[in-house]
N, C-alpha and C positions, 0 to 999 in steps of 0.2 A: 760773571753774571750773564744770564741769558736775556736776550732782548726780544720784545714782542715783534712779530712780523707786521710791519705797517702796511703791507699790500693787501691785507684782509680787513674786513669790517666785521667784528663780532657783535652779536646781539644777544640779549638775555644774560644769564648768569656767567660771570667771567672768572670767578674764584670760588674756593671752598670745596671743590671736589675732593673726595677722600682718596689719598694715594693708596694703590693696591700693594705697594711695597713696604711702606712704613706706617700707614694709617694716619698720617698727618693731613690736616685740612689747609695747611699753608701752601696752597697750590694756585697756579694761574692758568687760565685758558689761553693757549698760544695760537690756536687756529680754530675757526668755527667748524671745520670739516675734517673728518678723519678718512679712512679708507672707504667708508660707507656713509650714507646720509644719516644714519642713526648714531654715529660716533663723533666725538670731538677730541682734539689733541690738547693735553694739559702737561704742565711741568711742575714737579714737586720742589719747592725751595728747601725743604728739610733734607731729603736724601739725594737731591739733584738728579732725579730720574724722570724721563718723559714717560707719559702713559696715555692710553686712550680711555675715554669714558663713554659708556653707552647711554644715549639720551632717552 
């Protein structure tokens, strides 16, 4: 099981982003920032894949 990074403080929506690999919305927001300011890092509990979401 993947664990949330406690060194970050997320605000706003933390779950429910659609996974681009399997389409599931059983996802969690792992980190508030991705490689750019308009992206966030998520993890899919269904297919176990990390992904970026454009905000």
